[in-house]
N, C-alpha and C positions, 0 to 999 in steps of 0.2 A: 468600414466600419466605425472606427476611430474618427472620422468627420462627420458621422450623423450619427451619433448616439441616440435612441428613442428616448433612454428612460431616467437620463443623469441626474444625482442628488448632487452635484456639486457645478450644475450650472453651465457653459455654452459657450465661448466654444473649449473643448478642454486644452488645453495651453503644455503638455509635456505627459509623455505616456512612457514607459518603460515593460518592453517585455520582459515577463517572467520566464524563469526556468520551468519546462514541465513536458512533456511527452508529447512532443508535437506529431507523430504516429498517432493519436486516437481522433479516427473521425467522428468523435462529437465532441470534439473542444476546437472551437474557429481560433482562440486563441486567448491570454489571460497576459494582462498589463495592470499595471501600477500609472493609474492617471492623477492627477492634480487641475485642478479650475478654478474659477471663481468663489466657490464653497467648499475649496477646499480638497482632501486627497480621498482617494477610495482605490477598491481595487476592482478593475473587467473584467468578469468572464462570461467570453461567447459561447453561448451551446448551440451546436449543431445537428440536424437530423442525419447529416451524409456531407462532412465537410473535406478538407484536404487531410490524407495521411496513408497511412501503409495496410497494406493487406493483412486482414487477421483483425486489425480495430475497428471494422465496422459497425458503425453506430447503428443499436436495432429500435424498433420502436414497439416495442415488446414490453411492457414495465418488468416481466418478470427476470428479463434477459439483463444476464451480468454489467453490459453496458449502454443500457434505455438513457438514450440519450437526456431525456424529461427529468431525471432523477434526482438530480442534486437541487434543479430548479424547486421540484416536491417537498427536497428536504429542508430545504430555506424557509420557504414560502406558509409551509405546513407548520412549521416551528418545532420540527421534530430533531433538528442541527443542534438548535440552541439550545432546546430541552434535555438531549441526552446522557447528558452526564454531569447537568447544571448544581447540583446537593453536590457532587463530589469535587469539583473543583476541575471539571473540563466543559469547555461549552464549545464555540466557534466560533467566527468572526458574524458580529453586527451585520443582519441584512439590513443595506441602506435603499433599494428599489429592484424592483425586477420586472419585467414584462416582455411580450410579444414583439420582434420586429418584422414591418413589412414580409418581410419571403417567409415568415414564419418560424424566423430563428429564435431565440431565448436572448437579454442580457440581464447579468446576474452583478448587481453592486454592491461588495462587501468592505466592509471596514478595513482599513489596510492596520493590523494588529503591533503595535511595538511592543518591543521586548527582544527577547532572546530567540533567535532560529532553533528548530531541532538539529539541526548541524554544527551550532556552537554549542548544546548541550553535553555535559558530560554523562559519564555513567550513573553517579547518585539522582541526578534530575532525570533522567528516563527511567530510574526504578522506581523514583516518584508518582512518574506517570503511570506505571506500571500499573501501581499500586491502585491509585484513582481509579487505574481504566477496569483491573479486578472490581470495586466495589460497585460499579457502573452496572458493568456488565453481570453482577452474582445476581442481578433482582430481576424481575420481569419488564416486558418492553413488550408494547402493542404493536403486536404485527400489522404494516400497511401494503396495501396491494402494488403499489409501485417497489417493494422492494424485492431486490432478487433472491435470486433460489438455487441453491447446488451450485455455488458461484467457484469450487477450487474447480467441480468437474469441468465446468464450462470454458474456466480462465485460461486453465494450462490446460485441459484435458484437448483443447483445441489444437493444439501446436504437433505438427507432423515432422521428424527431420529426416524420412528414409534411413538408410544405411548409415550407421554411424564408425566412425574409425576410432574406435576406444584406446587402441594404441600407438594413435598420432605422436610425431614425436617427440615435439615441442610440448604437447601434454604429458606424455610421461618422464619427460626431463625432469618436470615438475609433480608429477601425481604419482605417487607409487602404485604397484599392478594392484594393492588391497583396497586404496581409495576409488581407480577405476572400476574394479570390479564391483562396487561397494555401489556407486554413482550407475554405471548400467543396470544394476538388479533393483538400484529406484526408479528408474525409466520402465522398465519394464513392468514391474509390478504397478505403474502408477494406477491403474483401476482399480487393486486392491486399498491402495491407501484413501483415492479417495473414498471408498467404501466406509473405508476404518472413521477419516473426517467425518463422515455423515450421519454414522451409526454412535458419534458421541454427543453430549448432553448441549445441544445447541442455544444459543443467544443469540443476538441481536448485534451485529457486528458493523465497525467502522468498512473492514476488508481492504484499507491502503494506506495501513497506520505506518509510515516511517518520517525518519526525521524531516525529508523535503514538504511534509502536511502538518507539522510540527511547530508551533514557537513555546513560549512559556513569558508570559507577560509579566511585567516590573509587580504585581501584588502576589504573584508566586501559580497563580492559576494557569491554566494550558488550554490555549485553542486548535484546534485539531480541523484540518483544512478538508476541501475535494469530496466530498460526501459521494460521488459519483457513484459508485457501488455497493451501496451498504445498504446489508440485507442480513438474512438467516445463515448462521455457520456454527463452526463447533466452539464450543467455551477456549480460549484459549490460543483459537486461530489468529486473532489478531495481534497477540502477542508473539506466536511463531511467524508472523511476518516482522513483526519488530525487530526481534533479535537479530535474522539474519542482514536483514535491510540496513541498518546500524552499520555494518561494515563491507557489505560489497560493493557499495560505489565509493570508498575511503572517507565517507564522515566521519569515522572511529579507527583508531589505529589499531590492527588487529589482533596485537598485542594483546589489548583488554578484554577479547571475545570471550574466553573462560570467565575469568569474574564476571563480563556483565549477564550471562548467561543465567548464573548463578543468583547474580542481586536480582535483575529484570523477572526472573521467574519466581523467585522467593515472595516480591514484592508483589507481585497479580496474585498470589496465592495467600497471603493477607490479607487482602481488597476483596476478596471473593472470599474467606471468611470474615469479615467485615459483615459484609451483606447476608450471611446465614449458611456457605456453600462450602463443604469442608470435604468431599470429595478428592482429596490431593493427587490420591496414583490415577484415578481417571483422569482427572486434568492433564496432569505429564504425561500420561499416554496420547489425550486430544491433543497437546502441544507436540507430539512427536510427530504423531498422525499429519495434522494440518500443515506442518512445518516443510515436511516432507514432500510432500501432495504439493505444496506450492511451490516449492522450487525442484520438481522431478524433471525439469527439461532445461534446465539450466545450465547442466554440464555437455548435452548433447547439442544444446544449442552454440556454446563456446566451439567444439569438435567439429559443427558442420560449417564454422567461421575461418575456423584453422584452415579444412580442408579446402572452403574456397578462398583464400588468400584474404579474409576480411578480419577488422579488428575484432577483437572476442570483449571487449567495451562496449559500455552504452554511448550511442552516440549523444544524448541527450546529457547524461551526467558523468558517465567515466570512462572517457575516450584514451586512459592511458597508455604505453606500449604492452603489448602482447605480453610476454614474459613477466612485465611487472603485473600483470594483472591477472595472471595464470599463480602465479606464485603468494601475492597476497589472497587470492580467494580458496586457498587450497585448505586452511583451517577450516574456513565457512565449510564448504563441501563436504570436509571429514566431520563436522557437525550434523549435516544434516542428513548424512551417510549412518550416521549414529543414531540417526531420532528416526530414521528409516528403519535400521534395526531392530530399534526396539518398540513400533508401533504394530510392524511384524510378526514380532515375536509373539505367538498366540498361542 
């Protein structure tokens, strides 16, 4: 791929390439690199209809599927990503070039964004992003044929972990019985959570908002990366992804979780109000349902890995010692259980 790029906007040969951290299990992604050539620097993303990766992350040719492999190409080449939140100070990396390779896979050549990565942003910066996100999502957007549908149900609902040992000794040492019971209920009632999120007011979401996909530019605006999942979702669904994901992989000190939840939720509601959407109670319920639905599988997966003698952290993003991950994630899981109880308390 790097030896024979077909659509390079920076000339040839590519002189240097650095692989960027990403989900290597997704079969729709052949690789992501920061590259330089005679004409400067760029980020090259290779989209594939069925590359290497793990089971459960198969690419799809269905434009409505959560993992439609051509979606990000459509998001950039149609101008959707660039225009999604342009007047709110949220954008995407500029598209430099794109095209098909002889094997039918796709190249995306994107601007190398300068500024502060999302992993280095503080709570105040993330809250400002949440405010702008609310302003963008509180207004109408045109739905496209390639947008995903019912993302939470298809993404989180595809997982099955069989019999889960909710009383595993290592987990019980860090997760009290009430938390484990709440996590179990969240998993067992996941279908109800999906339905509640789908019944909430809908908007067009990015559906993978977390610090690894975010930069703040020197002028204060934000660049949002990885539009591969974008589609319809509950209002607040992206916020419900950002809050826990800012902490799950250790990007923020978990001691800041409560402050972050309050600040980001308040800022998002403020942005929605700026766009004319003022149903605060409904949004809070939607955030609770969507967040609990998105992560209903997480504790089950962690316990399954413990039982199998595997690491409980993410191999791509968070490979810490098991006991450290169990302890650090405890307050995040407690927040998700609280969200689930809020959503299901009808």
